[in-house]
N, C-alpha and C positions, 0 to 999 in steps of 0.2 A: 588173824583171820584168813589170810591168803595162804598160809603155810601149814595150818593144822590139818592133819590127814585123819586121825582118830583121837578120841579122849575116852579114857575109862572113867565113868562117872558113878557117883553114889547119890541116889535121890533120898528125900526126906523119909520115904516109907521103907527104906532099906534095899531097894532095888540096885544091884550092882551090875553094870554091863558096859560094853564098848559101844560108843556112839561114833558113827562115821558118816561117809557118803554112800548112799545106796540108790540104785535104780528103782524105778517104780515097782518092778517085779520083785526085787529084793526087799523092798518096804512091805509088800503085801505078804511076802513069806514070813517076815518077822511079826507081823500082826496076827497072821494065822497061827503062828507058833504059841501065842498067848503069853502068859507070865507078865511080870511087872513091865518089861521093855516093850512087849506087844501092846499092852494097854496104853502105855505112854505114847507110842507111835500112832495108835488108832486116834487118840484124842488130838494129837498134834496135826494129824492128816485132816481131821474134821475142821480144826481151826483154820488150817491152810485153805481148804476148799471154801470155807464160808467167807473168808476175808481176802481172798487172792486178789481180786480187782483193786481193793483199797490198798493192799500192800504194794502192788505194782505202781499205783498211781502216787502214793504218799511217801514211800520210803526214799530218802535222799540218795542221789547217785553222786556220792562224794567219796574221795579215797580214804578219809580218816573217820571211821565210824566203828569204833571198837568198844564203846561203853553203852551197852543196851542189849535188847533182844533182837537178834538178826533174823526176824521172821522171813525175809526174803530168801534166806538160805534154804528154806523149805520148798520154794518154787523151782521151776525148770526141770531139766532132765533128771537131775539127781536131788534126792532128799537128804540134805546135809544136816544131820542132827548135831554133829560137832560144831558146824558153823553157827547154829543157833546159840549154843552154850558160850562160845567165845565172846567175851565182853560182858557177860552177865555177872561176873564177879561174885560167884557163890550163891546168887539168889535163886538159881534154878537147880543147881546140883553141886556137890563137891567133886572137884576134879582129882582123881587119884594118880593117873598117868596120862602123858601126852605123847602121841606119835606124830612127828612133824617131818615135812618135806624140807630138805636142806637146799641151800643155794650156794653157788661157787663164790669164793672170796675173790674179789677183783685184784689182780696183781699190782696195779699201779694207780695212783690217785694224784690229784692236784686240788688245791683249796684256793678259793677267792673270797675275800672279805670286802664287803662294801658298806660305807657309812652313809647314814641318812640323818635328817634333822630330828626325827622322832620315830616312834615305833609304827605309827599308822602310815607315815611316808615309806618306811621300809616295806610294809605290807602292800602299799600301792604298786611297788616295783616287781612284786611276785608274778603277776600275770605276764608281763613282758618277758621275764626270764624264762618261765616255763614254756612260753611260746617259741622260744629259740633253741631250747635244750632240754634234756631229761637228766638232770644231775642226780647223783647218788643220794645227796642230802641237800636240803635247803632249809637252813635253821635260822631263827631270829633271836637276837638278844636285845632287850630294852635297856635304855639308859639307867632306869632305877635299879635294875638288877646289877649292873656294873658299879653303880654308886655304893650298893651295899657291899660288894666285894672290896672296894677301896676302903670303906669304913671299917670293915672286919679284917683287913689285911690278908685277904685270901685270893689266890689265883692271880696275883699281881703280874706274874710273868705273862700270863695268858692275856690280861687286859692290855698290857704294853704292846702286844702284837696287833691290836686292832687299829685300823686306820682312823682318820679324823671323822668325827661324827657324834651323835648323841644316841643312836641306835644302829644296829647292824644286821646285815644278812650274811651268812656263811654258806657258800655254794661249793659243794665237793663234786668232783668229776672223777670218773673212773675209766680205766682202759686196760688193754693188755700190755702197754708200755707207757713209760713217762711221756713220751712225745705224743701219744694218742690223747692222753689226758690233758696235757698242756695245750694242744691244738683246740680242744673243746673250750678250755678256759679262755683263750685268746679270741676265739671266735665270738664268744658271748660278750667279751669286753668291746670288741668292734661293733657289735649290734647295738650295744648300750651307748656307743659314742664315748667310751672311756678308754684309758690306757694305764698300764702299770706305774706311770709317773704321777698320776693324780694322787692328791692327798687323801682322798676318800677311798682309796683302793690299796689293798695288801694281797699279795699272792705268795704261794708256796707249793713246791712239789717234793718237799722233804717230809717223809712220813712222821718223823718225831715232831717236827715243828707243827705239822697239821694237828696232831693229837694234842699238843699244848694249846693250840688255838681253839680247839673244840672244848677244852676244859672250861672255857668261859661260859660256854652254852650248858655244859653238864653240871655246872655249879649251882644252877638255879635253885633246886630243891633245898640244898643245904643252907645256902646264904640267906634265903628268904624265910627260913623257919623261925629264927629269933634275931631279927634285925635290930641294931642298937637303937635305943631310945624310942622303941615302938611296942605296942602290945603284941602278944603272941599271934602269929599268923596261922591261917588254915587253908586247906585246898578247896573250900567250899564251892568254887565254880571252876573246877579243873577239867581239862580235856574238852572244853567246848570246841565244836568245829563247824565250819561252813566251807563252801567252795573256796579254793585257793584265790579265785578271781574276786571274791567278795570280802577278804579278810580286812582290807583297809577300811572300808565302810562299816563293817561290823565292829572293828576296834574303836572307831570314833564313837559309835553309839554306845559301846560298852563302857568306855571311859566316862561318858556323860552320865550313864546309869550309876557308876560307882560314886560319882560326885553327888548325884541326887540322893543317895542313901548315906552319904557321909563317910564313905570308905576312901581313905586317903593313901597316896603313895603306892599304887599298884605296880608291882614288879612283873612285867609281862615278858614272856619268851615263848618259844614253841617251834613246832614243825610247820612253818608257814608254807612250805611246798605242798603240804597236804591239808592246809587250812586249819591246823590244830593249834590251839592257844593253851599254854600253860600259865598258871598264876597262883600265887598265895596271897591272902589278904588278912589284915586284922579284923576279922568278922565279929569279934566280941560275943563268943559263943558260951561265956561262963556266967551269963546273967540273964534274967528274964527279958528285959527290954532289948538286949542284944539279940536274943533268940527270936523275938518277934520281928525285929527289923530284918533279920537274916531270912526268915521265912517269907516275908513280903518280897525281898529282893530276889529270892529264888524263882517265884512266879514271873516277876517282871523279866528276869534274865532268860527264862525259858521262852517267853513270848518273843523276846528280842532275837534270839538266836534262830528261832524257826521262822521269823519274819523275813529273813535274808534270802530265802528261796535257795534253789540249787541250780547248777549247770548241768545239762545233759548233752551228749553228742548225738546229733541227728545224722544218721547215715544218709537220708535222702537229701539233706541240705549240705552235708559235708563240713559242718561247723558246729560251734556252740549254740545251743538254743536255751534261753533263759525263761524260767516260769516261776511264778510265785503262787503260794497257797496261803 
């Protein structure tokens, strides 16, 4: 979303065009030029103008919002049609080509792994961490995911690197030098009242070792697809996201919802620094009763995730302001 400059799209009626970021004058020129793209832009401008106030009020100000229609990208100084398409997953148009902005590779990195009693406790620690630093990555691994790795004999070397705990956060820092990255790591440890000698702490500034540690997080999709002695699992509630400050409360409610619908052994992981949760579940999608239950679950899960509100930064007050709708 943040790094897409332009997309070449093909719409269902055969219109093929480049969608990008345009000033209001450039948007007007494209509408005046007519054709398929002009007609599309005219309709989108009408939707934007009609619902602008609701979009500003209701769209969540959270960092991880990539699955949906980004109508707020049509507001502001630039009309970002490419931004609208990002996250729509083919339901608005087929993407033929993408032009993206590149970012520099950070020369040095350091990794901190922290152990917790459960996945919700790990999520509860996220607000304090991001209050003290801005890591390159803040990833979470749930205990059930690691259990599947051990059962399947996969990524055992990565699992062995994790510190004591039943769920984990992996915090990666970057800098121009190893010393700069290490300094950020130790400053966070001090702020958390922890040290490298603690049983629930593991650190590394070796790039190869860090990549092996991250494999435990990256293994999620594969090891949860066909876990031993369980029905086939599905992505049915994948990429749900809230504010990073609300992930702990959201996960406790989500786990209770899974229990209510009889969905057992959820393997949770995700980008907790961005409030994003990954999961696969044995949703039983190959029979009628299972589909009926799944449909009911989706409505309940949608109500749940939107009930957790969002955090916004108030320039006047200089801090986070919480509001619910």
